[in-house]
N, C-alpha and C positions, 0 to 999 in steps of 0.2 A: 029870157034870162036878163036880169037887170045888170047895170054897169058894175055895181059893187061886187056882185057874185062873179061876174066874168073876170074882174080883176083878181079876186081871190083865187079862182081856179088857175088863172095864168101864173100867178105867183107860186102856187103849189107845184104846177108842172115845171116851172123854172128851177125851183129849189130841189125837186126830185132829180132833175137832170144834173144839177150841180153836184149833188151828193153822189149819184151814180158815177160821175166822172172824176170824183175826188181821188187824188194820188198823193196826198200829203204824206202818208205813212208807207208808201210803196216800198221804200228801201228797207223797212223794218218788218215786212210781212213775208215770211218764207213761202207761203202759198200764193202770194200776190194779192192785190186789192180786189175785193168784190163786195162793195157796200150793199148791205141788205137792210131794207127799211120799208115801212108801209105807213101811209097817213093820207088824210084828206081834210079839207076844211070843215067837214061835218062830224069828224070822229070825236065823240065825247068820252070815250074810254081810251086811256093811253097806258100801254104796258112798257115799262122801261126795265129791261133785263141787263144781262152782262155783255155778251158778244157771241156771234155765231160760233158753233163748233164745226168740226170737219164735215159732218153730214149736211148741215145747213149751208156751209160754204159750197159744197158740191152741188146741192139742189137749187140753191138760190131762193129757197122758201124759208121765211123766218119760223123759228120754233118747230122745224120739221124733224123732230127727234123725240126720244122718250121723255125728255124734260118738257117739251111742248105738249105732249099728250097728258102728262100729269098736271100741267098748268091749266089746260082746258078742263080737266076734271075738277080741279079746285074751283075754278071760276064758274063752272056750269055752262060754259060757252060751247056751242056746236062748232065744228070745223067751218061751216058756212059763215057763221057770224064772226068767228075769230079772224078769218081771212077776208072780211069785208072792210076795205079801207074807209068806206063811208061811215062806218060805225066804230071801228077799232084801229088805233094807231099803234104800231109796233116799232119802238124807237130805242134800240139798245144803247148802252153806254159806249160801246164800240161797234161800228157798223160792219167791220171786217173781222174775219177769223184771225186772232192774234198769233196763232201757232201754239206749239206744245212745249212745256217746260218739264222740269224734273218730276213734278207731282200733278201733272194734268195740264189743261189749257192755261196759257199765260193770261195775265189780267188784260182787260180791254186797253187799247192804246189810249194814253191820256190826252192826245190831241183832239180826239173825236167829239166828245160831248161839249167842250167849250166852243168848238168851231161851229157846231150844227144845232145843238139842242134848243137854244133860245130862238133861233130862226124858225125851227119847226113848230115849237109850242106857240109862238106868236100868231101862227096861222089857225090854230085850233080854237074851238069854243072856250069861252072863259069859265064856264061851269063844268069843266071836264073833271073826271076822276082819274088819278094817276096811280097805277099799281107799281110799287117800287120793289122789284124782284131781286133780292140779294143785297149783299153789303155794299157793292160799288154804287148802285143806284141810291141807296139810302145815305151813303156818305155825302153824296152831292146834294140831295134834295131834303135831307133831314139833318142838316149840319148841327142843329141845336141838340140832337140826340146822339152825337158821335161817341159820347162817353158810355153809352149803353151798349150792351151786347145785342147782336141781331135777335136773339131770343127775346130779350126784354123789349126791343122795339116792336116786334110782332105781337107780344103779349099786350102791349099798351097801344095797340093800333088806333083806339078811339082818340088818343091824344093828337093824332094827325088828321083826323076826319074834319070836314068831308072831302078835302082836296086830295089827300094822299092816303094810301093803304099799303103799309110795309108787309112784305112776304119773304119767307126763305126762298132760296133758289130751289126749283123743283127737280134737282138732279137725283140720281139714285141714292145719294147720301141722305136725302130728306126722309126716306123711309125710316131709317134709324132715329132721326131727329123727331119724327112724329110719334114714334113709340115712346120716346122719353118725355114727350110733351103732348099728352093726349088732349089737353085743353084746346089745341090748335084745331083738331077735327071737330071737337064737340062745340066749341064756342066761336072760333074765328072763321072757319069756313062757311057756316051759315050766314054770318054777318057779311062776309066777302061776297057771297053770291047775291045777297039782297042788294048790296051797294052796286054791284055790277048791273043787276037788272034795272035799278033806278037810273043809272047813267045812260042806259040804252033806250 
């Protein structure tokens, strides 16, 4: 192993430890801090979602829920590939479960992405593909498209290629959204799966 590779691996291990030890938002997290993230210096596919839900908080495994199963179906990724940090980085907008509000889970804590995302992405390959899953990720990384609805951003996914690919959040609500927008399954999902294959 060359010196450059050894340094990158050491930097990755140090950053992972720092994230796992983060307590910046501890006082605002009813369930307590449990940062959940996956990445390595070779991961050329990056999935930026929202934040862990209760099941993921309990298991410590990212996307370990029905939304994750739907996302793996959309992308065509097997569980083995999805959970291989050498190939796929899972970097949510908020690394910890934010708690529950009046209409579901609260938004990701706003401190998390500014604190950690640039440091994580700096370690990853420059020719990566970033899947932006949901409105929070798109608001940060597609700032030029904030005036558009999520539906329009997804419909116009080619405007953000090849670096970014916007997607709706794969929650149970997406089933109704997909029925209203059949072009997503017909046109976007085949293009998504092709882009994912190229990135890997």
